[in-house]
C-alpha positions as CSV (number, residue, x, y, z in Angstrom):
1,M,-81.5,20.3,95.6
2,T,-77.8,18.8,94.9
3,E,-75.7,21.3,94.7
4,I,-72.4,20.9,92.3
5,E,-69.2,20.9,94.0
6,Q,-66.5,23.2,92.7
7,P,-62.6,22.1,92.2
8,T,-60.6,23.7,94.7
9,E,-57.6,26.0,93.8
10,P,-55.0,23.5,94.8
11,S,-56.4,20.9,92.3
12,S,-56.1,23.4,89.2
13,R,-52.5,24.3,90.0
14,S,-51.5,20.9,90.2
15,A,-52.8,20.4,87.0
16,M,-51.0,23.3,85.4
17,M,-47.6,21.8,86.8
18,I,-48.0,18.7,85.2
19,G,-48.4,20.0,81.9
20,V,-45.7,22.2,82.2
21,I,-43.4,19.4,83.3
22,Q,-44.6,17.7,80.0
23,L,-43.8,20.6,77.8
24,V,-40.4,20.7,79.2
25,F,-39.7,17.3,78.8
26,V,-40.8,17.0,75.2
27,I,-38.6,20.0,74.4
28,G,-35.6,18.5,76.1
29,V,-36.4,15.0,74.2
30,I,-36.1,17.1,70.8
31,F,-32.9,19.2,72.1
32,T,-31.2,15.8,72.8
33,A,-32.1,14.2,69.3
34,V,-30.9,17.0,67.7
35,A,-27.7,16.9,69.6
36,L,-26.9,13.5,69.0
37,S,-27.7,13.5,65.1
38,R,-25.0,16.5,64.7
39,A,-22.5,14.5,66.9
40,L,-23.0,11.5,64.7
41,E,-22.7,13.5,61.3
42,M,-19.5,15.4,62.8
43,S,-18.0,11.7,63.8
44,V,-18.7,10.4,60.2
45,S,-17.2,13.5,58.6
46,D,-14.1,13.1,60.5
47,N,-13.7,9.4,60.1
48,A,-14.7,9.4,56.3
49,P,-11.7,8.6,53.8
50,R,-10.7,12.0,52.1
51,I,-9.9,10.8,48.3
52,A,-8.7,14.1,47.5
53,D,-6.2,14.5,50.1
54,M,-4.9,10.8,49.4
55,R,-4.6,11.9,46.0
56,A,-2.4,14.8,46.9
57,N,-0.9,13.8,50.0
58,E,-0.6,9.9,50.2
59,A,1.5,7.6,47.5
60,I,-0.6,4.4,46.5
61,S,0.8,0.9,46.1
62,V,0.8,-0.6,42.7
63,R,2.6,-3.7,41.2
64,L,4.4,-3.8,37.7
65,A,3.2,-6.0,35.1
66,D,6.0,-8.4,33.5
67,L,6.4,-7.5,29.8
68,E,8.1,-9.2,27.0
69,T,9.4,-7.5,23.7
70,M,9.3,-9.2,20.3
71,T,9.2,-8.9,16.5
72,Y,5.5,-9.8,15.9
73,T,3.5,-9.7,12.5
74,P,0.0,-8.7,13.0
75,Q,-2.7,-10.6,11.2
76,I,-5.8,-8.4,10.9
77,R,-8.9,-10.3,10.9
78,V,-12.0,-8.3,9.5
79,N,-15.2,-8.9,8.1
80,G,-16.8,-7.3,4.8
81,T,-19.3,-8.0,2.1
82,V,-19.4,-8.6,-1.6
83,Q,-20.6,-5.9,-3.7
84,A,-20.4,-4.3,-7.2
85,T,-19.6,-0.7,-8.4
86,A,-21.3,-1.3,-12.0
87,E,-25.0,-2.6,-12.2
88,V,-26.4,-2.4,-15.8
89,S,-30.2,-2.3,-16.2
90,V,-31.2,-4.2,-19.3
91,S,-34.1,-2.7,-21.2
92,P,-34.9,-2.5,-25.1
93,Q,-34.7,0.8,-27.2
94,V,-37.4,-0.3,-29.4
95,S,-40.9,-1.8,-28.6
96,G,-42.3,-4.8,-29.8
97,E,-43.0,-8.7,-29.3
98,I,-40.3,-10.8,-27.9
99,K,-39.3,-13.5,-30.4
100,R,-36.1,-15.2,-28.6
101,V,-34.8,-15.0,-25.4
102,S,-31.2,-16.5,-24.9
103,A,-31.0,-19.6,-22.6
104,E,-28.0,-17.8,-20.9
105,F,-30.0,-14.8,-20.0
106,R,-31.1,-16.2,-16.7
107,P,-30.5,-15.1,-13.0
108,G,-26.8,-16.5,-12.0
109,T,-25.5,-17.0,-15.4
110,E,-22.0,-15.7,-16.3
111,I,-22.2,-14.0,-20.0
112,L,-19.4,-12.5,-22.1
113,K,-19.6,-9.3,-23.8
114,G,-21.5,-9.5,-27.1
115,T,-23.7,-12.5,-26.0
116,L,-27.0,-11.9,-27.6
117,L,-29.8,-11.8,-24.6
118,F,-33.0,-11.4,-26.3
119,E,-34.4,-10.7,-30.1
120,I,-37.7,-8.3,-30.7
121,D,-39.8,-9.2,-33.7
122,R,-38.0,-7.4,-36.8
123,A,-40.6,-7.8,-39.7
124,D,-42.1,-4.1,-38.9
125,Y,-38.3,-2.5,-38.7
126,V,-37.4,-4.3,-41.8
127,L,-40.4,-2.7,-43.9
128,A,-39.1,0.6,-42.6
129,V,-35.6,0.2,-44.0
130,Q,-37.5,-0.7,-47.4
131,R,-39.7,2.5,-46.8
132,A,-36.8,4.5,-46.5
133,E,-34.9,3.2,-49.3
134,A,-37.8,3.9,-51.9
135,E,-38.3,7.7,-50.4
136,I,-34.2,8.1,-51.1
137,A,-34.7,6.4,-54.6
138,S,-37.7,9.0,-55.0
139,A,-36.2,11.9,-53.8
140,R,-32.9,10.8,-56.1
141,S,-34.7,10.9,-59.0
142,D,-36.8,14.2,-58.4
143,L,-33.4,15.6,-58.0
144,Q,-31.8,14.5,-61.3
145,Q,-35.0,15.6,-63.0
146,L,-34.8,19.1,-61.8
147,E,-30.8,19.1,-62.4
148,A,-31.8,18.2,-65.7
149,E,-34.3,20.7,-66.5
150,A,-32.0,23.5,-64.9
151,A,-29.3,22.5,-67.2
152,L,-31.4,23.0,-70.4
153,A,-32.9,26.1,-68.9
154,I,-29.6,28.0,-68.3
155,Q,-28.7,26.9,-71.9
156,E,-31.4,28.6,-73.3
157,W,-30.9,31.9,-71.0
158,R,-27.8,32.3,-72.4
159,E,-28.8,31.9,-75.8
160,L,-31.6,34.5,-75.6
161,F,-29.4,36.7,-72.8
162,P,-25.8,36.4,-74.0
163,G,-23.5,38.3,-71.3
164,R,-26.3,38.4,-68.9
165,E,-26.1,36.5,-65.3
166,V,-28.5,33.6,-65.4
167,N,-31.4,34.2,-63.0
168,E,-31.8,31.9,-60.2
169,L,-35.6,31.1,-60.4
170,A,-34.5,30.1,-64.2
171,A,-31.7,27.9,-63.0
172,R,-34.1,25.8,-60.6
173,V,-31.9,26.7,-57.8
174,P,-34.6,26.6,-55.2
175,Q,-36.1,23.7,-56.6
176,I,-33.1,21.8,-56.6
177,E,-32.1,22.5,-53.1
178,A,-35.7,21.7,-51.8
179,A,-34.9,18.3,-53.8
180,K,-31.3,18.1,-51.9
181,A,-32.9,18.4,-48.8
182,R,-35.5,15.6,-49.0
183,L,-32.7,13.3,-50.4
184,D,-30.8,14.2,-47.3
185,S,-34.0,13.5,-45.2
186,A,-34.7,10.3,-46.5
187,V,-31.2,9.2,-46.3
188,A,-31.5,9.7,-42.6
189,N,-34.5,8.1,-42.2
190,K,-33.1,4.8,-43.5
191,R,-30.3,5.3,-41.1
192,T,-32.9,5.7,-38.1
193,A,-34.8,2.7,-39.5
194,E,-31.6,0.5,-39.8
195,L,-30.5,1.7,-36.2
196,S,-33.9,0.8,-35.0
197,L,-33.7,-2.6,-37.0
198,Q,-30.2,-3.1,-35.0
199,R,-31.9,-2.5,-31.7
200,T,-34.1,-5.6,-32.2
201,R,-31.3,-7.9,-31.3
202,V,-29.9,-6.6,-27.7
203,Y,-26.4,-7.7,-26.8
204,A,-24.6,-7.8,-23.4
205,P,-22.6,-4.8,-23.2
206,V,-19.8,-6.1,-21.0
207,D,-18.6,-9.5,-19.6
208,A,-21.4,-10.0,-16.7
209,R,-23.3,-12.1,-14.3
210,V,-27.2,-12.0,-14.8
211,M,-28.9,-11.0,-11.4
212,A,-32.5,-10.8,-12.8
213,S,-34.3,-11.6,-16.2
214,S,-38.1,-11.2,-16.6
215,L,-38.4,-12.1,-20.5
216,D,-40.5,-14.7,-22.1
217,I,-41.2,-15.3,-25.7
218,G,-44.4,-13.5,-27.0
219,Q,-44.3,-10.7,-24.2
220,I,-44.6,-7.1,-25.5
221,V,-42.0,-4.7,-24.4
222,S,-41.9,-0.9,-24.8
223,P,-38.7,1.5,-24.8
224,G,-37.3,1.9,-21.4
225,Q,-38.7,-1.5,-19.9
226,V,-36.3,-2.8,-17.7
227,V,-36.4,-6.7,-18.4
228,G,-33.5,-7.7,-16.3
229,R,-30.1,-6.8,-14.4
230,L,-26.1,-7.5,-14.9
231,V,-23.6,-6.9,-12.9
232,A,-20.0,-6.2,-14.8
233,L,-17.6,-8.9,-13.9
234,D,-14.6,-6.6,-13.3
235,S,-17.0,-4.8,-10.8
236,I,-17.2,-7.0,-8.2
237,E,-15.1,-6.6,-5.1
238,L,-15.0,-6.7,-1.5
239,A,-16.0,-4.2,0.7
240,V,-13.8,-4.1,4.1
241,P,-14.3,-1.7,7.0
242,V,-11.3,-1.4,9.3
243,S,-10.4,1.1,11.9
244,L,-7.7,3.4,11.9
245,E,-5.2,1.6,14.2
246,Q,-5.7,-1.2,11.4
247,L,-5.2,0.7,8.4
248,A,-1.9,2.2,10.1
249,L,-0.5,-1.3,10.3
250,I,-0.6,-1.7,6.6
251,E,0.2,1.6,5.2
252,P,0.7,1.7,2.2
253,P,-2.6,-0.4,1.7
254,I,-3.0,-0.3,-2.2
255,G,-1.7,-3.2,-4.1
256,R,-1.3,-5.2,-0.8
257,L,-2.7,-8.9,-1.6
258,V,-5.2,-10.4,1.2
259,T,-6.8,-13.9,1.9
260,Y,-10.3,-14.1,2.4
261,Q,-13.1,-16.9,2.5
262,R,-16.7,-17.1,2.0
263,R,-18.9,-16.9,5.4
264,G,-20.1,-20.6,6.0
265,N,-18.0,-22.0,3.1
266,A,-15.4,-24.7,3.3
267,T,-13.2,-23.9,0.5
268,A,-9.6,-23.0,0.5
269,P,-9.0,-19.0,1.0
270,Q,-8.9,-17.2,-2.1
271,Q,-6.9,-13.8,-2.6
272,A,-7.6,-10.5,-3.3
273,E,-5.9,-7.3,-4.2
274,I,-6.6,-3.9,-2.2
275,V,-7.4,-1.4,-5.0
276,R,-8.8,1.8,-2.9
277,V,-9.5,3.1,0.4
278,D,-12.3,5.4,1.2
279,A,-11.6,9.3,1.3
280,T,-13.8,9.6,4.5
281,L,-14.6,7.7,8.0
282,D,-18.0,6.7,8.9
283,A,-19.7,9.4,11.2
284,R,-20.8,6.9,13.4
285,T,-18.5,4.0,13.6
286,R,-15.4,5.8,12.6
287,L,-14.4,3.2,10.5
288,S,-12.8,3.3,6.9
289,N,-13.7,0.9,3.9
290,L,-11.0,-1.1,2.2
291,Y,-11.8,-2.1,-1.4
292,M,-10.4,-5.4,-2.7
293,V,-10.7,-7.2,-6.1
294,P,-10.9,-10.9,-5.8
295,V,-8.2,-12.5,-8.0
296,D,-10.9,-15.4,-8.9
297,Q,-14.7,-14.4,-8.6
298,T,-16.0,-17.7,-8.8
299,G,-18.9,-18.6,-6.7
300,L,-19.1,-14.8,-5.3
301,R,-22.6,-13.5,-4.7
302,I,-23.4,-9.9,-4.3
303,G,-24.2,-9.7,-0.5
304,D,-22.3,-12.6,0.7
305,F,-20.2,-12.1,3.8
306,V,-16.4,-12.7,3.8
307,D,-13.7,-13.4,6.6
308,V,-10.7,-11.5,5.6
309,Q,-7.1,-11.7,6.8
310,I,-5.0,-8.9,5.9
311,H,-1.1,-9.4,6.3
312,S,1.0,-6.7,7.8
313,E,4.5,-5.7,8.0
314,P,6.7,-7.3,11.2
315,V,6.4,-4.9,13.9
316,S,9.8,-4.9,15.8
317,G,9.6,-3.9,19.5
318,A,6.3,-5.1,20.1
319,L,5.2,-5.3,23.7
320,K,3.4,-8.5,25.3
321,L,1.3,-7.6,28.6
322,P,-1.5,-8.8,30.1
323,A,-5.1,-7.6,29.2
324,M,-5.7,-6.7,33.1
325,A,-3.2,-4.0,32.6
326,L,-5.5,-2.2,30.3
327,A,-7.2,1.1,31.6
328,G,-10.3,1.0,29.3
329,Q,-9.8,0.2,25.7
330,S,-6.4,1.6,24.6
331,E,-4.7,3.1,27.3
332,V,-2.5,1.6,30.4
333,W,-0.6,3.4,33.4
334,V,2.9,3.5,33.5
335,V,5.1,4.5,36.4
336,N,7.8,7.1,35.5
337,G,10.0,7.9,38.3
338,T,7.5,7.9,41.3
339,Q,4.6,8.8,39.4
340,L,1.9,7.7,37.5
341,E,1.6,8.7,33.6
342,K,-1.4,7.7,31.6
343,R,-0.2,6.0,27.9
344,A,-2.2,5.6,24.6
345,V,-1.5,2.0,23.1
346,V,-2.2,0.4,19.7
347,R,-3.3,-3.2,20.1
348,I,-2.2,-5.4,17.1
349,G,-2.8,-8.7,18.3
350,E,-3.7,-10.9,21.4
351,A,-2.9,-14.4,22.7
352,D,-4.2,-16.9,25.5
353,N,-7.9,-16.2,24.4
354,G,-7.7,-12.6,25.2
355,G,-5.7,-12.9,28.3
356,T,-2.8,-11.3,26.8
357,I,-2.7,-8.4,24.4
358,I,0.1,-7.1,22.2
359,T,0.8,-3.8,21.6
360,A,2.8,-1.6,19.2
361,P,5.9,0.1,20.5
362,F,5.2,2.8,23.2
363,D,7.3,4.1,25.9
364,V,6.2,2.3,29.2
365,A,9.0,4.7,31.5
366,D,10.1,2.2,34.7
367,G,7.2,-0.2,34.1
368,V,3.5,-0.5,33.2
369,V,0.9,-0.9,36.2
370,A,-0.3,-4.6,36.4
371,L,-3.7,-3.7,37.8
372,P,-4.6,0.1,37.3
373,P,-5.9,1.6,40.2
374,L,-9.7,3.1,40.2
375,E,-9.0,6.5,41.3
376,A,-5.5,7.2,39.5
377,V,-4.7,10.6,38.1
378,D,-1.8,11.8,35.9
379,G,1.3,12.5,38.6
380,Q,0.1,10.5,41.5
381,E,2.6,9.2,43.8
382,V,3.0,5.5,43.9
383,T,5.1,3.3,45.5
384,L,6.1,-0.2,43.9
385,R,5.5,-3.6,45.5
386,N,7.9,-5.6,43.0
387,Q,10.7,-3.2,42.0
388,N,12.9,-6.5,41.7
389,N,10.7,-7.6,38.6
390,I,11.2,-4.9,36.3
391,S,12.9,-6.2,32.9
392,A,17.0,-6.8,33.5
393,A,16.9,-6.8,29.7
394,T,16.5,-3.2,29.4
395,G,18.5,-2.1,32.4
396,G,15.3,-1.3,34.5
397,R,13.6,0.9,31.9
398,I,11.8,-0.5,28.5
399,D,11.4,2.0,25.8
400,G,9.6,-0.5,23.2
401,T,12.4,-0.9,21.1
402,Q,15.0,-3.6,20.1
């Protein structure tokens, strides 16, 4: 039998030493990687720019924009729509068959107040008036007969009972009162019949433009049925939204004349007058509507878009500066001494296809920064790259006035 050889003791020790060496090597590699990572993080942190420190301790270099003061008349160009404040629904007050429809009662036609729109068959209503007249005649006759009988009864009573008060029953007082009531009712019935007869002819209540009509001869209509719509001519107006800044340029707006032109219409511009201003602002757009009455409404249709130009008063001391100087929609940075300050501006115009803007006067201190720094804050220290470019016309300081 072959005997299995057992490993010797020196061989076992050698394997154990190799395992220990490998473990130590792995641990060393791990510690080395961690140390290098921390060293790199500390190096990046030490070399990174400290924005907060730069703002607080280091002045940045800026260039001032070339400014020009001028007297400028803003031309406010806005868009609006044509609308009507008074729309009348046309409906009959009596029922019947349509016998006549005016040729003017058609969409798009302008009609005068009192123009006949349509007529309902009058035969039944003429008969109703005649019946009411007959009832009046009968009631009047009955009353006259009762009054004659009452006169005879009173005479007999006084002959039979001299000095005594006449009894109301003998004098036919209740019967006479009832006859008078029947006569009054008959008169009222006649007035009602005559009113219904008048209502068989429907006339335009105001000078208006016909927006819709759905009537034909032979059609049966009933009270309250809408058969057309009219828009009063004096209610047609332009509704034009404007911003608060634009509104401030035309104060007071009421009574101011504007020019407008229908969108897509090559005709000459027309005039309109501002008659009122919205009392509230739109919650989403923060705009307010101006309402304008056209001097000539010819050709205007409800819903038309119009381009409106509002002429404001000349603004003295307006400032002309590059559009690149804007920080946002309506702010600029100015240099006051050696520090930056933010200013809100009101844009009243533009030039050079938007490359130049014109603003209302504002305090520009020592000048407006031509290109606003991205990380600028109020009070940040600055140095100027073009100190000699400050307007000499204002002695080195521009206050926006002339």
